[in-house]
N, C-alpha and C positions, 0 to 999 in steps of 0.2 A: 772682712773689713769692718772696723768699728766706726760708726758715725760719731762726729763730735756732738756734744750736748747741744750746741747752738743750732746745728743742722737738724737734729731731732725736733727741737722746739719750733723751727720754721715749718717743718712738715706737719706737725701737730696743729699749728696755727692755720695752715692751708686747709687741713681737714675740717677744723672748727668753722672756718669761713663758710663752708657749704653744708653744715650739719642739718639745715632745714630743707635742703633740696631733696626732692623725691629720688633723683638719680644723680648722685654727686660725682661718680667715679671719673667721668671724662673731664669735668671741671677741675677736680683735684689733680689728676695726672697732667693736665695741660699746664696748670700753675707750677707744679713741681718741675716739669720739663723746662719751662721758662726760667725758673729759678736756678736750676743746677745743670741744665743741658742734657741730662739723662736721668733714668729712673732705675737705680740698682735694686737688687733683691732686698737689701736691708730696708730701703725706703718703702718697698711694696709691703713688707711685713708690718711696718708702722701704720701704713694706710689701712691695712687689714684689721689691725688691732683697734684703730680709732673708728672705723666704719662698720665693722662686722662683715665686710665683703671678703670672701675667701681669697687667699693669696693666689690660688689657681686661676680664679676669674680675673684678678688684676693682671697677672702675668699674661693671660690670654689676650687681654685688651692691649697691653703694652707691646706684645710681639705681633699682633695683627695689624696695627696702624703704623705705617712707616714714619710718621712724624714723631713717634715716641722711640726712645732708644734705651737699651740696657747698658750701653757703653758710652763714655764721654765722646763727644764729637769734636772734630777739629775746628779751628777758627773759621775755616772756609769749607762749607759743606757742599760738595759737588753732587748734584742730582742729575743723573743721565737718564733721560727718558728711554724706556724700552717698550713703551706701549706699541700697539700695532703699527701706526703710521711711522713712528720713529724707528721701530725695529726693521721694517721693510726698507727704510732709507739708510740703514747702517748704524742704528743706535747701539746695538750690541758691540759692534766693532769699536765704536767711540768709547764705550764703557771699558772694553778690554784695553784700549790704548791708554786711558787714564790710569787704570790699574797697573799696567806695565811700567809706565813712566814714574808713577809714585811708589811702585813696589809694595802695593797693598791690594787686598781684595775688597770687593764691595762689602760695606758694613764695617770696615776697619778704618783706623786713623793712622796717619804717618807718625813716626817716632818723634818728630819735632812738634807734633800737635797742631800743625798748620792745616792739614787737609784730611777730610773724610770723603769717601765715595759711597753713594747710595744708588741702587738701580731703582728708578721711579717708574711706576706703571703708566702715569700720564701727567704731563705738565699742562695739558689743555692748549698745546701749541702745535697741533697737527699740521697746520699750513706751513710751518717753518722747520719741519722735521729734517734731520734729527736735532732735537733741542737739548740743551744743557742749561741747568740753573745752578748758579753759585750764590748762595746767600740771598736769593731772590732776584738776582740779575740773570736774565735769560739770554743765552747765546743761540742765535738761529743758524740752521743749516750747517752744523759743525762738521767740518771735514777732518779726517784723521791727521792731515798735515798741520792743522791748526791747534791740536790738543797741547802740544809742547809750549806754544806761545801763550796759550791761555794760562797754563800753570805758571809760566815765567812772569806773566802780568802780576800775579798775586805774590810771587816771591819778590818782585821788584817793589811792590807796595810795602812789604815787610822790611826789606832792606832800607828803604827810605825812612820808614818809621823808626828804625833802630838808630839811624844816623842823626835823626832830629833831636 
């Protein structure tokens, strides 16, 4: 994939913004993720060229933290907690149900670009396990029988937006 000249310029500007920081990588990656929604290899190479940080180190950071992504995310990012409390209360089953109904695996995006699923290690919501977060909205004590209606809630929002 070849990045457009404008996109390259934006990445360079983001790198320049943090040139005086002693450890700029997380700041740069965070801004790029906010700008584009993901951090492809081509962008990592630009960041490496601008900062002198090896691509291998940048790639390691991008793949270590789940809030960074190598692929474009859907409009609605579904984070299913599979941390200890959520796992014990069925978080993995909830994750599997989302994957089954959306016909994608964790880390993937639906063909229509609406949904992505991520398995999240902790939402900090152990008391309401199993918990699911969609674009910051937390769903408590999610039961398998509710997964379909949660997905439909967002499909309905999209349908209404298209009709307006």
